[in-house]
C-alpha positions in Angstrom: -56.2 44.6 -180.2 -55.6 42.5 -183.3 -57.4 39.2 -183.7 -55.2 36.0 -183.3 -53.8 34.4 -186.4 -56.0 31.9 -188.2 -54.5 28.4 -187.5 -54.2 26.5 -190.8 -54.9 22.7 -190.9 -51.8 20.7 -190.5 -50.7 17.1 -191.3 -47.0 16.5 -191.6 -45.7 14.0 -194.1 -42.1 13.1 -194.9 -40.5 12.5 -198.3 -37.1 10.9 -198.5 -35.1 9.6 -201.5 -31.4 9.2 -201.8 -29.8 12.3 -200.4 -33.0 14.4 -200.4 -35.1 14.8 -197.2 -38.3 16.8 -197.2 -41.2 17.5 -194.8 -44.5 19.0 -196.0 -48.0 19.9 -194.8 -50.3 17.4 -196.6 -53.3 19.6 -195.8 -52.0 22.3 -198.0 -49.9 20.5 -200.5 -51.1 17.8 -202.9 -48.9 15.7 -205.2 -45.8 16.9 -203.4 -42.4 16.8 -205.2 -39.0 18.1 -204.0 -38.9 20.3 -207.2 -41.6 22.5 -205.5 -38.7 23.8 -203.4 -37.0 25.3 -206.5 -37.7 28.5 -208.3 -37.4 26.7 -211.6 -40.5 24.6 -210.8 -42.6 27.8 -210.4 -41.0 29.6 -213.3 -41.9 26.8 -215.7 -45.5 27.1 -214.7 -45.4 30.9 -214.8 -46.5 31.1 -211.2 -43.9 33.4 -209.8 -45.7 36.6 -208.6 -42.7 38.5 -207.4 -39.4 38.5 -205.5 -37.3 40.2 -202.9 -33.6 40.6 -202.4 -31.7 39.8 -199.3 -28.7 37.5 -199.0 -30.3 35.8 -201.9 -33.6 36.0 -203.8 -36.8 35.2 -202.0 -39.5 34.1 -204.4 -43.2 34.8 -204.1 -45.2 32.0 -205.8 -48.8 31.1 -206.4 -50.0 27.6 -205.7 -53.2 26.6 -207.5 -55.0 23.6 -206.0 -56.4 21.0 -208.4 -58.8 19.8 -205.8 -62.0 21.4 -204.4 -60.8 23.8 -201.8 -62.0 26.9 -200.0 -58.6 28.4 -201.0 -58.0 27.3 -204.6 -55.1 29.8 -204.9 -52.5 30.2 -202.2 -49.7 32.7 -201.9 -46.4 31.2 -200.7 -42.8 32.3 -200.1 -39.8 30.2 -201.3 -36.5 30.9 -199.6 -33.1 29.3 -200.0 -30.8 29.3 -197.0 -27.7 31.4 -197.3 -24.9 32.1 -194.8 -24.3 35.5 -193.6 -21.1 37.3 -192.5 -17.6 36.5 -193.6 -18.0 32.8 -193.8 -20.9 33.3 -196.2 -18.5 34.7 -198.8 -16.6 31.4 -198.7 -19.3 28.7 -198.4 -22.4 30.7 -199.5 -25.2 28.2 -198.8 -23.7 25.0 -197.3 -24.0 24.0 -193.6 -22.4 21.2 -191.6 -24.8 18.3 -191.3 -25.4 17.1 -187.7 -28.8 15.4 -188.2 -32.0 16.1 -190.1 -33.8 17.7 -187.1 -30.9 20.1 -186.6 -30.9 21.5 -190.2 -32.0 25.1 -190.5 -35.0 24.3 -192.7 -36.4 21.5 -190.5 -36.0 23.5 -187.4 -37.7 26.6 -188.8 -40.4 24.5 -190.3 -41.2 22.9 -186.9 -41.1 26.3 -185.1 -43.6 27.7 -187.6 -45.8 24.8 -186.8 -45.5 25.6 -183.1 -46.4 29.2 -183.8 -49.5 28.0 -185.7 -50.6 25.9 -182.7 -50.1 28.9 -180.4 -52.2 31.1 -182.9 -49.4 33.6 -183.1 -49.3 35.9 -186.1 -46.5 34.3 -188.2 -46.4 32.4 -191.6 -47.7 28.9 -191.8 -45.3 26.0 -192.7 -45.8 24.6 -196.1 -42.7 22.4 -196.9 -38.9 22.2 -196.5 -36.1 20.4 -198.4 -32.7 19.3 -197.2 -30.1 18.1 -199.7 -27.2 16.3 -198.0 -23.8 16.3 -199.7 -21.2 14.5 -197.6 -20.6 16.4 -194.4 -22.7 19.4 -195.6 -26.3 20.2 -196.6 -28.2 22.8 -198.5 -31.8 23.8 -197.6 -35.0 25.5 -198.8 -38.3 26.5 -197.1 -41.8 27.1 -198.4 -44.1 29.1 -196.1 -47.3 31.0 -196.5 -47.1 34.6 -197.6 -48.6 37.4 -195.5 -50.7 39.0 -198.2 -51.1 42.8 -198.7 -48.4 43.4 -196.2 -45.2 45.5 -196.0 -42.3 45.5 -193.6 -41.9 48.4 -191.2 -38.8 49.8 -193.1 -40.8 50.2 -196.3 -43.8 51.7 -194.4 -41.7 54.1 -192.3 -39.8 55.2 -195.5 -43.1 56.5 -196.8 -44.4 58.2 -193.7 -45.3 57.9 -190.0 -47.7 55.3 -188.5 -50.3 55.9 -185.8 -49.5 55.6 -182.1 -51.9 52.7 -181.9 -49.7 50.8 -184.4 -46.6 51.2 -182.2 -48.5 50.0 -179.1 -49.7 46.9 -181.1 -46.2 46.1 -182.3 -45.1 46.0 -178.7 -48.1 43.9 -177.7 -47.4 41.4 -180.4 -43.7 41.0 -179.5 -44.8 40.5 -175.9 -47.1 37.7 -177.0 -44.3 35.9 -178.6 -42.0 36.4 -175.7 -44.6 35.2 -173.2 -44.9 32.0 -175.2 -41.1 31.6 -174.9 -40.5 32.3 -178.6 -37.0 33.6 -179.3 -36.6 35.4 -182.6 -32.9 35.3 -183.6 -33.1 38.3 -185.9 -35.8 40.5 -184.6 -35.5 43.7 -186.7 -37.6 46.3 -188.5 -37.5 44.3 -191.7 -39.1 41.2 -190.0 -42.1 43.0 -188.7 -45.0 43.4 -191.1 -48.2 45.3 -191.2 -51.0 44.1 -193.4 -53.8 46.2 -195.0 -55.8 45.9 -191.8 -52.9 47.1 -189.7 -52.4 43.6 -188.2 -48.9 43.0 -187.0 -47.0 39.9 -188.1 -43.5 38.6 -187.4 -41.6 36.7 -190.1 -38.2 34.9 -190.7 -37.7 32.6 -187.8 -34.4 31.1 -189.0 -32.4 30.0 -185.9 -35.3 30.9 -183.7 -36.6 28.5 -181.1 -39.0 28.0 -178.2 -37.0 28.3 -175.0 -37.4 28.8 -171.3 -38.6 32.3 -170.6 -35.7 34.6 -169.5 -35.4 38.3 -169.1 -31.9 38.1 -170.5 -32.7 36.9 -174.0 -36.0 38.9 -174.1 -34.1 42.1 -173.4 -31.4 41.2 -175.9 -34.2 40.7 -178.5 -35.5 44.2 -177.8 -32.1 45.7 -177.8 -31.5 44.2 -181.3 -34.7 45.6 -182.5 -33.9 49.1 -181.2 -30.5 48.9 -183.0 -32.3 48.0 -186.2 -34.4 51.2 -186.0 -31.4 53.3 -185.2 -29.5 51.8 -188.1 -32.3 52.4 -190.6 -32.7 56.0 -189.3 -29.0 56.7 -189.9 -28.9 55.0 -193.3 -32.1 56.2 -195.0 -32.7 59.8 -196.0 -36.4 59.5 -195.2 -37.2 57.2 -192.3 -40.1 58.5 -190.2 -39.1 57.1 -186.8 -38.2 58.8 -183.5 -37.1 57.5 -180.1 -40.5 58.7 -178.7 -42.1 56.0 -180.9 -39.8 53.4 -179.4 -41.2 54.4 -176.0 -44.7 53.7 -177.4 -43.6 50.3 -178.5 -42.2 49.6 -175.0 -45.5 50.8 -173.5 -47.3 48.2 -175.7 -44.8 45.6 -174.7 -45.4 46.2 -171.0 -49.1 45.2 -171.4 -49.8 41.6 -170.5 -52.5 39.7 -172.3 
């Protein structure tokens, strides 16, 4: 079984000025500024190491500490929040403001902190930014990058994975569920394997810790199954079969 995630040190600080509200982990960020939540900040310093396309561009950046640190270089992920569906075509990245704690960025940031405390394999929270504009807001999130990792879609597009991997994917999802962690968009893109075959879950937008219930847990698993079936139908080479789903379920049935 994979080892638990390493819990990173955490000290939350708040930055607020005019219509900008930010939270950040002071143990990982020194000399914080809201500009760190923009791609332009990292581009100017030539510290963007890559990107990925989804609803928008996700940026991979490298933070270089100016202080003595066991990790002088850290790999982070910068993501701007975009709406999905039909409404996203009209108001691409604006959300109705109902309080700072209810913003997408603040909620995901706090959930990532909970996952760290539970030693679950998920990104660590770095910082978030909310810009309020009248009744609406826009938001951004910085989190740690899972290094030397690929999502299951990329991996399965190249070839099969061992039975042990499917069992471990099931075990890891069960660990999240046993902790009451609801993943709003559990799909094959949001499950990563690193170079040591350790399983990670990412993208906890609209996720939450809630009362354990078979109903939402089963809905989570059904969503994941549909994701595999969708990729199988869409991609010419996708090395996944329903027999491997049964292996995943077998791993899921194992209690820690």
